[in-house]
N, C-alpha and C positions, 0 to 999 in steps of 0.2 A: 626536666634534662636534658640537655642539648643532644642532638643526634651526631655520632662521630660519622666520618665519611663512609665508613663500611656500612652502618644502620641507613644512612641516606640512600647508598646504591641499593641495600635490599628491599627499602621502602617504595622507591621510584618505579613507576609503571614499566614493564618491560617494553620494548620496542613495537611488539606486536600490537600490545593493548594501546599504546600511544597511536599507531596508524590507524587502529579500528577507531578510536574514539575519535581522530580527526576526521575519518571516513564517515562516522557518523552523524558528525557536526554539520558537514558539508550534504550529506544526504537529507538530514533533517530539513536544512535551507530550502533543498530542492524540493522536497515532498510538501512542506507547508505552502510554499509558493504555489504547488499545484493544486493543493487542495483548496486555498482560498481562491485562485483564479477560477476553478471549477464552480465554485459557489458565486464568485462575482458574473461569470458568465450566465449561470442560470437565473440570476435576479435580472441581469440586463434583458434576457429574453424573456423572462415572466412578465415584466413592466411594458416592454415593448410589444409583445404579441399576444399576451394572456393565456388561459389555462390551455385550451385546445391546441393552438399552435406551438405552444412551450411542447405538448405532447408529440406533436408532428416532428419536430427538430430533436427531441430525445430518441425518439422511436429510429429515425435516419441515422443518428450518431451510434446508437445501438447495434444496427446492422453493419455500420463501417467497423466498430470494433470486433464484432464477432468474424466478419470476415478478414480483419487484419490477423487475428488470431490464427485462422486457416491458413493464410497466407505464410505467415512466420516460419513454419516449418520447424519449430525447436530452435531457431538460430539464436534469439535473444538469450534464453536460459542458459545454451551452450557456450555463448561468449562468456558469460557471468561466472559460469562453473571453471572453464578449464583454462581462462586467460590468466586468474591467479596463479594457478598451479604451475602453469608454464613460465610464468614472469619470475617465480620465486626459485625456479631450477635454474633460471638464466638461460633458458632457449627462446632469444629472441626471435631466431628464424620461424621455429614453430608459431609463435604467436602472430607473427605477420602472414605466414602460410595460412594459418587456421582462419583468421579475420577474412582473408582475401576468399579463400573456399566457400565459408559460409554464407559472404556478401554475394558471390555470383549465383548460389543456390537462392537465395533469397531475392536478388533481381529477377530471376527467370520468373518466380511465382507472382512477383508485382505487376509485371508487364502483362501476364497471362490475366491476372484479376482485373486490371484496367480496361484491357481490351474486351473482357467479357461483361463487365458493368456497361461501357460505353455501348459496344455492341448491341445487347439486350435492350438498353433504353432508345436506340435509335430503330431497331425492329418493331418496337412496341409503338413508337412515336410515327413510324410510316405508317404502320397499321391501322392509325387512329385509336388504338386503346387507351393511351395516356396522352395528356396535354404537354403543350410546350414546357410548363413550369415542372410537371413532374419528371418529363425526360431529363431536363436540367438537374434536378433534384438526385435521381438515379445516378447521373454521370458524375456527379460530387460525391456521392456516397463511394463510386469507386475510387475517385482521386483520394478521397480521405482514407480509404482502406492502404492505399499504396505508401500516401504518406506515413502513416501513422506505423506500417511496418518498417519502414526506412527510418524513421525516428527511433523505434525500439531497437533497430542494431546500433545505431550511434550511442544511445544511452547505455545499452548491454556493453558496448566495447569499451566505454569509458568507466564503467563499473568494474569490468574485468581486469583493466590496467591501473584499477584504483584512482583514478585521476576526478575524483568527487567534486574538487575545485573547479574543475572545466565543466563538470555535469551542473554545477549549481548556477555558473555564469550563462551557460546555454539555456537552462530552464528559464533564467530571466528575461533573456532575449526571445525565446519562443512564446513564453505567455504573454508578454507586453504585446506583441505582435496579435496573439489569439484575442485578446479583449478587445483591442482595437477594431480588429476585424470582424468581431461578433457583433459590435456595438454598432459599427457602420452599416454592416450588412443586414441587421435584425431591422434597424430603424428605416432604412431605404429600401431594402429588398425583400423583407418578411423572412418567411422559414427559410427559404432558399438562400438567402443572403447570410443568414445565421450560420449554416452549415459551412458555406464559402469561408467565413470568419474562423470557424475551427480548422480549416485546410491551412488559411495562411498561418496560424501558430506551428505547425510541421513542416515548413518549407525549409527553414534553415538547417535543423539538424538533419532532415532528409537529404539535402545536398551535400552536408559535409560528409555522409556515408559514403558518398562516390569515390573518395580518394582511396577506398579499399577496392575498387572493382578491378582494377590490372595490379595484382601482387604476385609475389611468389605461390608456386603449389606447395601444398602441405605433403612432404616427403615420407612422413612416419604411417605406415601402415597400421601400426599397433594404435597409435593416437586417433587414426582415422576411423577406426571400428569403434572404438569406446566412444568416439563424439558421435557417430552415426546411432549407435543402440541408444545413448543417452539422449540424444536429439528427438530420435522417434517416440520414446515414452514421455519425454518432456513436453512434446507438440501435442500428443493425444491427450496427457494430463490437462495441457493448459486449455485445450478445447473444452472440453468438459467442465473444466475450471471457469472458464471464460463464459460459456453459456450458463452456469450456475450463477456465479458472482456478479456479472457484467449487466444485471437487471435483465434476465431472461424473462421475468414475469411481465415486461412490457409487451412482448410478443402476445401473450396470452389475454392480458388486459386490453390490448388494442382490438384483437378479435371480438373480445367477449363483451366489454364495456364502452370502449370508444378512446378518442384521443384526450378527453378531460381527465379521465382516470389515469393515463398515461402520465399526464402532467403533474398530477398530485403526486403520484408514486415517483415520479423523478425527483422532486423536491424533498420527498422524505430520503430517498437512498444518497441525495447529495448531503443532506445536513449529516446524515448518518457515518459517510466518508468523512467528512468534514471533522467529525469529533474524534475519530480513531486513525486517521491517517497519518496526523501531524507526530504524535507520539510513536506511531508504528512504524515510520521511517527512520526513527533514530537507529533502528536495525539495519539501515541499508548497508553498513560495512560488512553485516555478519558472513553473508554468502564467500567473499573473497577470505575472509579469516577463518572460517571454516574449511573451506576447500584448502587452502594452504596447511593448515594443521592436519586434515586428513591426508595430505600428500605425503607429511612428514610422519605420519602415524600417532600425532600426539592427542590421542583420545582423551586423556586426563584432562588436558587443556580445553578441548571440546565440551566437555561434561561441566567445567566450572564456568566457562562462557555461556553455555545454554541456560543453565540455571539462573546464572546472574541476569541474562538479557531477558528473559522472561519474567522475572521478579521486577525489574526495572520497567518493563514495557507495562506490566500491569499496574503498577504506582502510578504511572502518569496516563495510560489510557483510561482505567476504569472510573477515575472522579471526572476526567473529560466527559465520558458517554453520560454517565449517571446524572453529572450537572447539567448537561445539554438537555438531556430527555426531561428534567424538570422545568427546564426554561422554556420550552416549545410552546406552550399555550398563549405566552406573551410573544417571544420572540419571533417564531414563524410569520404570523400576519404582519407583525412590523417589518421583516425584512421582504416579503414576497407580495404583501397585500393581503386584504381580508379575503379576496377571491379564491386563496389558496389554505384558509383555515381549515377546510376540510382534510387536509394533510396531516393535521396534529396528532390524531390516534395513531395512525400507520408509521409517522416518523418517529413516535416515542417508543413502539415496539422494535423498530429497526436499529434505533440508537443504542437500546439497551443490548440488542444481539450483537451489535457490531463490536462492543466492548470485549465481549466473550470471545467472538472470532478473532479480533486483533490479537489478543494476548497470544493465543496458539500460533501467530504467524512463525515465531523464532523456531519452532519445532518443524515447520514447512522448509525453512531455509535449511535446518540441519539435515533434513531428508534428502533434499537435493544436493547439497555437498557432500552427502556419503554415497553418491550416485545410485540413490534408490528412488529414479524417476519413476520406477515400474510402480510403486505405491501410489505415487500423486496421480499416476493414470489410473490404476484400479479405483482408489476411493473418489477420484473425480467423476469417472464413468457412471459408480454407483449414484454419486450425489447428482447427477444429469439425469439418470432414470429417474429418481425420487421427485426431481423437480418438474419433470414431463409429467410424471403422474399428477402432481398438485396443480399443473397447469391446466390438464383436463378435467379435474373434479372440483377442486377447492376453491379456485380462482372463478371460475363461472358461477359457482354459487354463492360466493360471498364476495366477490369483487374485490376493491382497495383492500380490505381488512385481510381477505383471505390470502392476497399476495404478501402482505406483510409477515402475516402467522406462518406462512410456508415458508417464506424465505428465512425467517427466524429459527424454525426448527431444524432447517436444512442446515443452518451455520453451526448451531450446537451439535447436531449429529455429526457432522465433519471435524469439529474439535475433539469429541469423542473418540473417533477413529483412529486421528493423528496421534492424539495424547496416547492412546493404547498401543500403537505401533512403536512410537519413540520409547516408552515405557518397557513392554515385554518384548519388542523385536531387536531394537538398538541398545536395551540395556542403559538407557539414560533416565537417572532417577526425575521424578518430578516434584517441584517445590510446593506440594499441595497446600501445606499449612500456612505457608507465607502469604499463598495466593489467597486463601480462605479469609485472612486477617484483610488483606486489603480490598477484597470484595466487600467485607462487611463496612469497612470504613468508607468506601464508595457511595454504597447504598445509603448510610447515614447521612452523607453529603448531600444526597439528591433529595431525601426526605426533608431535610432542613430548608433546602433551596424552594423546593415546591411549596412548602408551608408558607415562606414568605411572601410568595405571589398572590397570597388570599389577603395580606396586610394593607397593600396600595395597588396602584395600577399604572401603566405606561412604563416609560423609562426608568422611573423612580423604583418601580418594584424590581426590575430586573436588575438594578445597581445594588439593592438591598438583598436579593437573592444571590447575586454571584459573591458579594462578601461574606454572606453569611456560609455559603456552601464552602468557601477556602478556609474559613475559620474552623468550621464545624469537621472538616477533612484533617486538618492541621491536628485538631484536638485528638481526634479519633486514631491516626495513625500513631501518635506519640502514646495515647493510652494503652493502645493495642499492642505497641511496638512493634509494628506491621514493616517497617523499613529496616532491612537487614544491615548491619554494619559493613558487609562486603560490598553490598549494592550502594552504600552511602558514598563510599570511597569511589566508586567509579563514577558516580552523579558529581562528586568534587572535581574529579579529573576532566570529566565533560565541561564544567562551569570553565575550566581555565582556558576555553577557548573563546569565551565570551570578553567583551570590554572589561578592565579591571574594575570599576565599580559596579558594573552587574553582578559579575563573578563573584566578587565578595559578598555582596548580599545573599546570593543564591547559595554559596557555601556555607555561611552563617546558617540560613534557613535549614540546609540538609542537616546540619550538626545537630540543630533542637529537634528535628523530626526523628534522627537516628536513635535505635534504642543502643544502650552502651554495650561494648564489645564484651562477649560473653567467652567462656572459656574455650567454647567449640570455635569461636572466630579468631580466638587466638592462635589455636591448633592449625587452623588454614594457613596463617601464616609461617607457622614454625619450620616447614619442610624449607621456604625459600630462606630462611635464616641460616638454617642446616647447610644448605646446599654452598651459601656464600662463605660459610666457616670453612667447609670442606675444600672448597677452592682456594684458600688460603694457605 
């Protein structure tokens, strides 16, 4: 029966949902490009420099990343948290004032870091303790630190004002420069040139941040107090989280095992990130969406969005991780070369664990949006302590696999802590039953795909395994009724941003996978229909 105008209006997504969907689509594009660029850069470095030099570059960029987290001072999460709330309230002067105040804060810390790295390198070189190449490397690490921090400001600002389309375009430009720079630098100048190539990729967004250097002062003392408290906890939590999640194992591996193990572990983590980051970045628009609703006191909408986003993310990320883990014995040596085949067992562990960790990222976003950055700090501090303990005991004893297993255990522990806080403290229900169905379907997909690798070899085995994995996941999701009808509606809305032909195919596929709308699902939509009727 055709829908009348009232029914169509009730069934149409709300403006907030449409904006979230649009933001998520552009955020996903940016995220996929970032993940793919990371893999392409690591492949270029691996083939140009070998296992040991790959470890040198990875260790240098890890130092730059941790230093950038120190320099950030909580600026990037504060932009992403408060700009949506201020924009929704129509406080444009406060948006400009906050951005300018945070940039000046960040600019001072970046300058101090750059001078510190360059000064330390010059002193060590002058005393004869390091070579010319090592001095240049340390100076480049300082430059990479400052550029990453300023790039984070620009990306945080664009997320805060919800210009995810600009974010996607800027990401394309930056990653193009990065890939070209890494390729040229690695081939002609070795490890130092590769690090310089990474720096080239951050120049454009870092320069764009300078437009906020001279702006209005933030007038509201109440807002200033809120931002300072939030930034302090977010900064401390980010430091501990960066240390734990940004390959802190590299430090202990480099000290106890050497650069070769660092190179293998880097490849394993890169592939784990590739499997999880693409689907995970579908939630790029969640923090602004949660922040706006929290500012309005719309907790009911936040609960619905949390449950839906968690299930949708699990629907996408779990099969990606289980499927990639199944393909690794053939895919990893084919991509990086046979010298990196030793990374396969560690990569398998990390890819599987990353699927569980990525699914919990929605909860982290929710906690930040509700001004509970203090929990991020406490949980991150605990994770950092456990990471250091593992680095001093497990990694020296078991090397590469010790690093992989300790990282996996830390991820699962962090997921348990975060899930417990969201459920018991914030009173948000967890969709455990639906997640269990999706996990079972993804595991079946992985088992079928790995079994196919035994039937043939080379590219043919990968093609067969991928095809069989997709079919088996489709069958399992439909048989287990693992795709919630509400989630299917959200995915259909997301598909409408694709070209017409692709969108139509995706919508038909989602319709095939989704279980039939149950009475409970019908009741979810009933309040909306009643509200529309009451309004008339």
